[in-house]
C-alpha positions in Angstrom: 160.7 -45.1 -32.5 158.3 -42.2 -33.1 155.3 -42.0 -30.8 152.0 -43.2 -32.3 149.5 -40.4 -33.2 146.3 -40.2 -31.1 143.9 -42.9 -31.9 146.4 -44.6 -34.2 147.5 -47.6 -32.2 145.2 -50.7 -31.9 147.0 -54.0 -31.5 146.0 -57.3 -30.0 144.2 -56.3 -26.8 145.9 -52.8 -26.8 143.8 -49.9 -27.7 144.4 -46.1 -27.6 141.3 -44.9 -25.8 142.1 -41.2 -26.1 145.3 -39.3 -26.7 148.1 -40.9 -24.8 145.8 -43.3 -22.8 146.2 -47.0 -23.8 144.1 -49.9 -22.5 146.2 -53.1 -22.3 144.3 -56.3 -22.0 145.6 -58.5 -19.1 144.0 -60.2 -16.1 142.3 -56.9 -15.8 142.3 -53.8 -18.1 145.6 -52.0 -17.4 145.7 -48.3 -18.5 148.9 -46.6 -19.5 148.7 -42.8 -19.3 151.6 -41.2 -21.2 153.0 -38.1 -19.5 152.8 -34.9 -21.5 156.3 -33.7 -22.4 158.4 -32.4 -25.2 159.2 -34.8 -28.0 162.9 -34.8 -27.2 162.3 -36.0 -23.6 162.1 -39.6 -22.4 158.5 -40.9 -23.0 157.1 -42.2 -19.8 153.8 -43.5 -18.6 151.8 -44.1 -15.4 149.9 -47.4 -15.1 146.4 -47.6 -13.5 146.5 -51.1 -12.1 149.0 -53.7 -13.3 147.3 -57.1 -13.9 150.0 -59.8 -14.5 152.5 -57.3 -15.9 151.7 -57.6 -19.6 152.0 -53.8 -20.0 155.8 -54.1 -19.8 155.7 -56.3 -22.9 154.0 -53.6 -25.1 156.0 -50.6 -24.0 158.3 -50.7 -27.1 155.3 -51.0 -29.4 153.9 -47.9 -27.9 157.2 -46.0 -28.0 157.1 -45.7 -24.2 160.5 -45.8 -22.5 159.4 -46.8 -19.1 156.6 -46.8 -16.5 157.4 -44.4 -13.7 154.4 -45.1 -11.4 151.6 -47.5 -10.8 148.4 -46.4 -9.1 146.1 -49.2 -7.8 142.3 -48.9 -7.7 142.0 -51.8 -5.3 143.8 -54.8 -3.8 142.5 -57.8 -5.8 145.0 -60.2 -7.2 143.8 -59.8 -10.8 144.7 -56.1 -10.5 148.0 -56.6 -8.6 149.7 -60.0 -9.2 152.3 -58.4 -11.6 153.4 -55.7 -9.1 156.7 -57.5 -8.3 157.5 -57.0 -12.0 156.6 -53.3 -11.8 158.9 -52.9 -8.8 161.7 -54.8 -10.7 161.1 -52.4 -13.6 161.7 -49.5 -11.2 158.2 -48.2 -11.0 156.8 -46.6 -7.9 153.7 -48.2 -6.5 150.9 -46.2 -4.9 147.9 -47.8 -3.3 144.5 -46.9 -1.7 145.0 -46.0 2.0 142.3 -48.2 3.3 143.9 -51.3 1.7 147.6 -50.4 2.3 148.2 -53.4 4.5 147.0 -55.8 1.9 149.9 -54.7 -0.3 152.8 -54.0 2.0 152.0 -56.5 4.8 149.6 -59.1 3.3 151.4 -61.9 5.2 149.6 -60.7 8.3 146.2 -61.2 6.6 147.2 -64.7 5.5 148.6 -65.7 8.9 145.7 -64.3 11.0 142.6 -64.5 8.8 140.0 -66.8 10.5 139.2 -69.7 8.3 137.2 -72.1 10.6 133.5 -71.5 11.1 134.0 -68.4 8.9 131.2 -66.0 8.3 133.3 -63.3 6.7 132.3 -63.2 3.1 134.7 -60.4 2.0 137.1 -61.3 -0.7 140.2 -60.2 1.2 141.8 -63.5 0.4 141.7 -62.4 -3.3 144.9 -60.5 -2.4 148.5 -60.8 -3.3 150.2 -64.0 -2.1 153.2 -62.0 -0.9 153.8 -58.4 0.0 155.3 -55.9 -2.4 157.2 -52.7 -1.6 155.1 -49.6 -2.0 156.0 -46.0 -2.3 153.0 -44.7 -0.5 149.2 -44.2 -0.4 147.2 -42.1 -2.8 145.7 -38.9 -1.3 141.9 -39.3 -1.3 139.8 -36.2 -2.4 143.0 -34.5 -3.7 145.0 -34.3 -6.9 148.6 -35.5 -7.0 151.4 -35.7 -9.6 152.5 -39.2 -10.5 155.4 -39.1 -12.9 154.1 -36.0 -14.7 150.5 -37.2 -14.7 148.1 -35.4 -12.4 145.3 -37.6 -11.0 142.5 -36.9 -8.6 141.6 -39.7 -6.2 137.9 -40.2 -5.3 136.8 -42.9 -2.9 134.3 -45.2 -4.6 133.7 -48.2 -2.3 131.5 -51.0 -3.6 133.6 -53.7 -5.3 135.9 -53.5 -2.2 135.7 -51.4 0.8 138.8 -49.3 0.0 138.3 -49.0 -3.8 139.1 -45.6 -5.4 138.5 -44.0 -8.8 141.2 -41.9 -10.5 140.2 -38.9 -12.6 142.4 -37.5 -15.4 141.8 -34.2 -17.1 143.2 -34.2 -20.6 142.3 -32.2 -23.7 139.3 -30.7 -22.0 138.0 -34.2 -21.1 137.5 -35.7 -17.7 138.3 -39.4 -17.7 137.5 -41.7 -14.8 139.5 -45.0 -14.1 136.9 -46.7 -12.0 138.4 -50.1 -11.2 135.6 -52.6 -10.8 132.9 -50.3 -9.5 131.1 -50.7 -12.8 131.6 -53.2 -15.7 129.2 -51.7 -18.3 126.0 -49.6 -18.2 124.0 -51.0 -15.3 126.3 -54.0 -14.7 129.1 -54.9 -12.3 131.9 -57.4 -12.8 131.0 -59.2 -9.6 128.1 -59.1 -7.1 129.8 -61.5 -4.8 132.7 -59.1 -4.2 130.3 -56.6 -2.8 128.9 -59.0 -0.2 130.9 -58.1 2.9 128.9 -59.8 5.6 126.7 -62.8 5.9 123.2 -61.3 5.7 123.6 -57.6 5.3 124.1 -55.5 2.2 126.7 -52.9 3.0 128.6 -53.3 -0.3 125.6 -53.1 -2.8 124.2 -50.1 -0.8 127.5 -48.2 -0.8 127.9 -49.0 -4.6 124.7 -47.0 -5.1 126.2 -44.0 -3.2 129.5 -44.3 -5.1 127.6 -44.2 -8.4 125.9 -41.0 -7.4 129.1 -39.4 -6.2 130.9 -40.3 -9.4 128.1 -38.9 -11.4 128.8 -35.6 -9.6 132.3 -35.5 -11.2 130.8 -34.8 -14.7 133.0 -37.3 -16.5 133.3 -37.7 -20.3 134.5 -41.3 -20.2 134.6 -44.1 -17.8 137.4 -46.7 -18.1 136.7 -49.9 -16.1 139.0 -52.6 -15.0 136.8 -55.1 -16.8 134.6 -54.1 -19.7 134.8 -51.5 -22.5 135.0 -47.8 -22.3 131.7 -46.0 -21.4 131.3 -42.8 -23.3 128.1 -41.8 -21.5 129.2 -42.2 -17.8 126.2 -40.4 -16.3 123.7 -42.8 -18.0 125.9 -45.8 -17.2 126.2 -45.0 -13.5 122.6 -43.9 -13.2 121.4 -47.3 -14.6 123.7 -49.2 -12.2 122.5 -47.1 -9.2 118.9 -47.9 -10.1 119.5 -51.6 -10.6 121.7 -51.9 -7.5 119.1 -50.0 -5.4 116.5 -52.7 -6.5 119.0 -55.4 -5.4 119.4 -53.7 -2.0 115.7 -53.3 -1.4 115.1 -57.0 -2.3 117.1 -58.0 0.8 115.3 -55.6 3.2 111.9 -55.4 4.8 111.4 -51.9 3.5 112.9 -49.8 0.7 116.0 -47.7 1.6 116.1 -44.3 -0.1 119.9 -44.1 -0.6 119.6 -41.1 -2.9 117.9 -39.1 -0.2 120.3 -40.3 2.4 123.2 -38.9 0.3 121.6 -35.7 -0.8 119.8 -34.8 2.5 121.8 -36.4 5.4 121.2 -33.6 7.9 118.4 -33.0 10.4 118.2 -29.4 11.7 117.7 -29.6 15.4 117.9 -25.8 15.9 118.9 -22.9 13.6 122.6 -23.5 14.4 122.7 -27.2 15.2 122.5 -30.2 12.9 122.5 -34.0 13.2 124.1 -36.1 10.5 121.6 -39.0 10.3 123.9 -40.9 7.8 126.9 -41.5 10.1 127.4 -44.7 12.2 127.7 -42.7 15.4 125.8 -39.5 15.6 127.8 -36.6 14.2 126.7 -33.1 15.2 127.4 -29.9 13.4 127.5 -26.5 15.1 127.0 -23.7 12.6 128.6 -20.2 12.9 127.2 -17.1 11.3 130.7 -16.7 9.8 130.0 -19.6 7.5 132.3 -22.0 9.4 131.2 -25.2 11.0 132.3 -27.2 14.1 131.8 -31.0 14.1 131.3 -33.0 17.3 132.6 -36.6 16.6 133.3 -37.8 13.1 133.6 -41.5 12.6 132.1 -43.5 9.7 130.2 -40.9 7.6 127.5 -41.9 5.2 127.7 -45.5 6.4 125.7 -48.4 5.0 126.8 -50.7 7.9 130.0 -52.2 9.2 131.5 -55.1 7.1 132.6 -58.2 8.9 136.1 -58.0 10.4 138.1 -55.4 12.2 141.2 -55.3 10.1 142.3 -52.0 8.5 140.9 -53.0 5.1 137.4 -53.5 6.7 136.9 -49.8 7.7 136.2 -47.0 5.2 136.4 -43.4 6.4 135.1 -40.9 3.8 133.6 -37.5 3.5 130.4 -38.2 1.6 128.1 -36.0 3.5 130.2 -32.8 3.2 128.9 -31.7 -0.2 125.4 -31.6 1.2 126.5 -29.7 4.2 128.2 -27.0 2.1 125.4 -26.9 -0.4 122.4 -26.8 1.9 123.7 -24.7 4.8 126.3 -22.5 3.2 129.2 -23.9 5.1 132.4 -22.4 3.8 134.9 -24.2 6.1 134.8 -27.0 8.5 137.1 -25.4 11.0 137.1 -27.6 14.1 136.2 -31.2 15.1 135.7 -32.2 18.8 135.9 -35.7 20.2 133.7 -37.0 23.0 135.8 -40.1 23.3 138.4 -42.2 21.4 136.3 -45.0 19.9 136.7 -45.6 16.2 133.1 -45.0 15.3 133.5 -41.5 16.7 137.0 -40.6 15.3 137.7 -42.7 12.1 137.2 -39.9 9.7 139.1 -37.2 11.7 142.5 -37.6 10.0 141.0 -37.5 6.5 138.9 -34.5 7.5 142.0 -32.7 8.6 144.0 -33.6 5.5 141.4 -32.6 3.0 139.5 -29.8 4.7 142.2 -28.4 7.0 140.0 -29.0 10.0 141.7 -28.7 13.4 141.1 -31.5 15.9 140.4 -30.4 19.4 140.4 -33.2 22.0 139.7 -33.0 25.7 142.7 -33.5 28.0 141.5 -37.0 29.1 140.9 -38.1 25.5 143.8 -36.7 23.6 146.5 -39.0 25.1 144.5 -42.1 24.0 144.1 -40.8 20.5 147.8 -39.8 20.4 149.1 -43.3 21.3 146.7 -46.1 20.6 149.3 -48.7 21.6 149.8 -47.3 25.1 146.7 -48.8 26.9 144.8 -52.1 26.6 141.5 -50.5 25.4 139.0 -51.7 22.8 137.7 -49.9 19.8 140.9 -47.8 19.1 141.7 -46.5 15.6 144.6 -48.0 13.8 146.9 -44.9 13.6 147.5 -42.1 16.1 145.2 -39.0 15.8 147.2 -36.1 17.2 145.2 -33.2 18.6 145.8 -29.7 17.3 144.5 -28.3 20.5 144.1 -30.1 23.9 141.0 -28.8 25.8 141.2 -28.8 29.6 138.3 -30.4 31.3 135.9 -28.4 33.5 136.7 -25.3 31.5 135.0 -23.4 28.7 136.3 -22.2 25.4 134.9 -19.9 22.8 134.6 -20.6 19.1 133.2 -17.6 17.2 129.9 -16.8 18.8 129.6 -20.1 20.7 130.9 -21.0 24.1 131.4 -24.7 24.9 132.2 -26.1 28.3 134.1 -29.5 28.5 133.1 -31.8 31.3 135.0 -35.0 32.2 132.4 -37.8 31.9 133.7 -41.3 32.7 131.3 -44.2 32.5 131.0 -45.6 29.0 134.8 -45.3 29.1 137.1 -43.7 31.6 138.4 -41.5 28.8 135.4 -39.5 27.8 134.0 -36.0 28.0 130.7 -34.3 27.6 130.2 -30.9 25.9 127.8 -28.2 27.2 126.6 -25.7 24.7 123.9 -23.0 24.9 122.6 -22.5 21.3 119.4 -20.9 19.9 118.0 -20.6 23.4 118.5 -24.2 24.3 121.1 -25.7 26.7 122.5 -28.9 25.0 124.8 -31.6 26.4 126.5 -33.9 24.0 126.8 -37.1 26.0 128.7 -39.4 23.6 127.9 -43.0 24.3 127.2 -42.6 28.1 123.6 -43.9 27.9 120.8 -44.2 25.4 118.8 -41.3 26.8 115.6 -43.2 25.9 114.4 -44.5 29.2 110.8 -43.9 30.4 110.1 -44.6 34.1 107.7 -47.6 34.4 107.8 -48.3 30.6 111.3 -48.6 29.2 114.6 -49.1 31.0 117.4 -46.6 30.5 120.3 -48.6 29.2 123.5 -47.4 30.7 126.2 -48.1 28.1 129.1 -49.2 30.4 131.8 -51.6 29.1 134.2 -53.1 31.7 137.3 -53.1 29.4 136.7 -49.4 28.7 137.7 -48.9 32.4 134.2 -48.3 33.7 134.0 -47.6 37.4 131.0 -48.4 39.6 130.2 -44.9 40.7 130.6 -43.2 37.3 126.9 -43.0 36.5 126.1 -41.4 39.8 128.6 -38.7 38.9 127.2 -38.1 35.4 123.6 -37.9 36.7 124.8 -35.3 39.2 126.5 -33.4 36.3 123.3 -33.3 34.2 121.4 -32.1 37.3 123.8 -29.2 37.7 123.7 -28.2 34.0 119.9 -28.7 33.7 120.0 -29.2 29.9 117.0 -28.9 27.7 118.4 -31.4 25.2 120.7 -34.4 25.6 122.4 -35.6 22.4 123.9 -39.0 22.4 126.3 -41.0 20.2 123.8 -43.4 18.7 120.2 -42.6 19.7 117.4 -40.1 19.3 117.7 -36.6 20.8 116.2 -36.5 24.3 114.3 -33.5 25.6 114.9 -33.3 29.3 112.7 -32.6 32.2 113.1 -33.0 36.0 111.5 -36.4 35.9 114.1 -37.8 33.5 117.0 -36.3 35.6 115.5 -38.1 38.6 115.4 -41.3 36.6 119.0 -41.0 35.6 119.9 -40.5 39.3 118.0 -43.6 40.2 119.6 -45.6 37.5 123.1 -44.6 38.7 122.3 -45.6 42.3 120.7 -48.8 41.1 123.9 -49.7 39.1 126.0 -49.2 42.2 123.7 -51.4 44.3 123.7 -54.1 41.6 127.5 -54.3 41.6 127.8 -54.2 45.3 125.4 -57.2 45.4 127.3 -59.2 42.8 131.0 -58.4 43.7 132.8 -59.1 47.0 133.5 -55.4 47.5 133.0 -55.6 51.2 136.0 -57.9 51.4 138.2 -56.6 48.5 137.8 -53.5 46.3 138.3 -55.3 43.0 136.8 -52.5 41.0 134.3 -53.1 38.2 136.9 -54.6 35.8 138.8 -56.7 38.4 142.2 -55.4 37.2 144.7 -54.7 40.0 147.8 -54.1 37.9 148.7 -53.1 34.4 151.8 -52.9 32.2 152.2 -49.7 30.1 152.6 -49.6 27.1 150.5 -52.5 26.4 151.9 -52.8 22.9 155.4 -51.7 21.7 158.2 -52.3 19.3 161.8 -53.0 20.0 165.1 -53.8 18.3 166.6 -57.3 19.0 168.5 -57.3 22.3 167.4 -53.8 23.3 166.0 -52.8 26.7 162.3 -52.5 26.9 160.9 -50.3 29.7 157.4 -50.6 31.2 155.5 -48.7 33.8 153.7 -51.1 36.1 150.7 -49.7 37.9 149.5 -51.7 40.9 146.5 -50.9 43.2 145.8 -52.2 46.6 142.3 -53.8 46.8 142.5 -54.4 50.6 140.8 -52.1 53.1 144.1 -52.0 55.0 147.8 -51.4 54.1 149.5 -54.1 52.1 152.7 -54.9 50.3 152.6 -55.7 46.6 155.2 -58.1 45.1 155.7 -57.8 41.4 157.7 -60.3 39.3 158.2 -59.9 35.5 157.7 -63.0 33.4 159.6 -62.9 30.1 159.8 -65.2 27.0 162.7 -67.7 26.6 165.8 -65.9 25.6 164.8 -62.6 27.2 166.5 -61.2 30.3 165.3 -59.3 33.4 167.4 -58.1 36.3 164.5 -56.9 38.3 163.7 -60.2 40.1 160.9 -59.2 42.5 159.9 -55.6 43.2 158.1 -54.8 46.5 155.8 -51.8 46.8 154.2 -50.7 50.1 150.6 -49.5 49.5 148.1 -47.8 51.8 144.5 -49.0 51.6 143.1 -48.4 48.0 146.4 -46.7 47.0 147.7 -47.0 43.5 151.4 -46.6 42.6 153.7 -46.8 39.6 157.1 -48.6 39.3 159.4 -49.0 36.4 160.1 -52.5 35.0 163.0 -53.0 32.6 163.6 -56.2 30.5 165.9 -57.0 27.6 164.5 -58.4 24.4 165.7 -61.6 22.8 167.4 -61.9 19.4 165.7 -62.1 16.1 162.4 -60.7 14.8 159.2 -61.9 16.5 155.6 -60.7 16.8 153.6 -60.1 19.9 156.1 -61.5 22.4 154.4 -61.8 25.8 155.7 -60.1 28.9 153.6 -60.7 32.0 153.6 -59.5 35.6 153.1 -62.0 38.4 151.3 -60.0 41.2 150.8 -60.7 44.9 149.2 -58.0 47.0 149.3 -58.8 50.7 147.6 -62.2 51.0 146.0 -62.0 47.6 147.9 -64.0 45.0 146.8 -62.9 41.5 149.5 -64.8 39.5 150.4 -63.7 36.0 147.7 -61.0 36.3 148.5 -58.7 33.4 150.6 -58.8 30.2 152.1 -56.6 27.5 153.0 -57.4 23.9 156.2 -56.5 22.1 157.1 -56.7 18.4 160.8 -57.4 17.8 161.8 -55.8 14.5 
């Protein structure tokens, strides 16, 4: 069958929008993009979204031999329910990275999603009923070839957290496939879909930002998942941004200038030092006269708030502030990113930053191992995937980056695995303190909030040490992870020293430390790794650490506790410990048969006369 000429085909719910781009009516608009090729070659197409699979029924009418690839704008079932048919057809399936688990492992969402007393309003349950095989994730902020069709992927959260828009360049035109970001000029297909938490407005606000960012792409046409083609995208998106801004402001005490937030996100602290006011945790930029920039912490850029839930699909890294950084400050390259600690709000965007900008990640030696293996330790707030350091920075040493010298200081407190950075810039000595404390205390007026969390492995004397560190450095400016910059004088350093001593006294008053050194978190033994994977019947090796809380020598007795069907030959292991000594021993168990998730292995612990019972555990997935 000869191929239809451009603009020729218009069947029932099938329209040729532009040359070789067909809209197929289904549970959503499915777009078939015909790959350019010689007339003698096989005629193939790429589908944007898949609906219920009706596109397969019209291939012959369109003289298309097959669909090679499907790219998804978001995870909703009206976009995706036909994907099993696409896989059966032989098409490769590519999905947005934020929502990948809602395609390839949706059973976990169905099995673990809280339903009782539920305040999570996200439409994550409007997902596939069963997982589908996928080929991979689409590369955000980059172009890629899909079956002979080149598409650029732009994050456009709003309808869902992980939504993307695909941009096609054809015949001198730029065409955007925008999913459900916009329905028609000034309108959306669903407001409810953008309500991600019970009383906040993260979704509508980020929709405004996405509209502005999509306007910057200078599109000639906008092809939505629901609604008709928009031939004046700039006007359509501008009207939606204005109306959605009004909607956002209607739910706030005061208006929120989202346009200014996007276009002017940086506060200039000194000539060569910037603060990104739009990020969830404070992101700092050190500028070099070479035109390059160094970033300190890069978590959730241009945030409008955290949606309810901590699953992967609830967290959106993106690079929305970078155009302003390059435009306003002449930055030619974001060369390096440093990490004060491992928490997600400080590191979520690092991998994307490296993939897109070529940024190197430099992590302190006490932070890099945590980022490298988030399953190793039982710690809160870790990112979902490993973030490998391109360079590991020794603590208590300085390094040079262009004209700047930065010293790395180990700084436990907020978490055991944290560092502070010391920089002398534009005549000011600055210390980047991460989340150690607020840096807002005023003696006699406002308490200084020391931001310690027990599960972060806080130790009682940590804040005495950090106060002494600041005294030695004598900074003019303390820059924290979430609060206002603090200009420092001797009185404030005295106050931090007092706060550190007061913290020690408070814990000594509350805990029986004169009898047993239980530490701040009360954990005497741990199993490492905390989470792991194993094959059925395979050996699983743990490192058990045990600490003596007695003020005298004692023997620790460790006994593994394993699930039914598992084996252990260790029996009891005895470890002689001096007062306050910590030692490591190896524990080997053999996994049971068959797949299982989060199998619990515990360690029954006795240290001298102190019986702790099944004091610690580790989790193993059998695959």
